[in-house]
N, C-alpha and C positions, 0 to 999 in steps of 0.2 A: 556607650555599647550597642545599644537596640539600634541606632542609626546605622552603624557599622554592620550589624547583623541584616536588616533591610537591605541595606544598599548591595550586600554580598548575595544576597537571595534574588535581588532584581537583576544583577549582572549576570547570575547564571541562567535566570530564567532567560534573559535577551541572548544569550549563548546558544540555547538548546533550541530556541525559535529558530536561529539563524541557521543552524545545521541541519533543520528539518525543512527549511524552504529550498534548501539545494534542489535542483532540477538534474536528473541523471539524462545526459545526452549522448547518443550512439550512432556511429556513423552509418550502420546497417541493420536492417529491420530483423526481429526474431524469427525463427523458423516457424513451420504450422504447429499449433499446440497439439501434442500427444492427445489420444483417446482417453479420458478420464474415469476410472471406475468411481461411480457414487455409492458409498456403503447406506446401509439401512439408516434412516434418520432416527438420532436417539430420543428425541421426544416431540411433541406436537408442535413446538414454539420454535423449533430449529429450522434454520434458513441455510440453503448451499450457498457456498462463498466459491467459486469457480478457482481453480489454479491459474497462474501466470508466470510469464516469462521475467525473469528479475536479472539485472546486469550483474556481474561478478566481477566486475575490473576488466576482465580480458574475453569473456564470452557470456552467454545467455544459460541460466541456470533455472528449471522448471520448479517452480513452488506449487506443490500440488493443493488442490482445493479441502476444505473442511466445513464441518456443520457449526453454526454459531447462533447463539440466541440474540435476537436484535435488541437494541439498545433501549427500544420503546416499543408500544404496539403499533401495527400497521408499518413499521420501517420497513423499507424497502432497499436490499444491497443494490448499488450501482458498482458493477465492475470497474476495475484498472484497465487501462489500456495503452498501445504505443501509439503516440500520435505521430504522423509523417512530416516534419518541419523541412524546410530548406536546408539541405545538406546532411539529414539525418533523422533520426526518432528521438523522442523524448516522452517520459513516462507520465502518464497521468494517474495518479492513486484512485484506488476506489474508496467509497464512502457510502455511510447509511442516510439514506434521503427520506 
């Protein structure tokens, strides 16, 4: 029974990883970003994570920025961006460095 449970958990983990690894490829680039209003910082540890355009199946949709607490001291947010590739654009997600 334990073996079956472990195999099931492993299969689910593999499935989640594969879905996360898929790249978003769009034939045309996003529009220029809108002016974003940055509200007052909620606390001294918060860092502004800027907004970005995400692909919603048929068009770009703006995802607004937000304040976040870094996962560790001195972490820096590296924003995501749309990288031009032959024939279109690929989304490169942001991450904490």
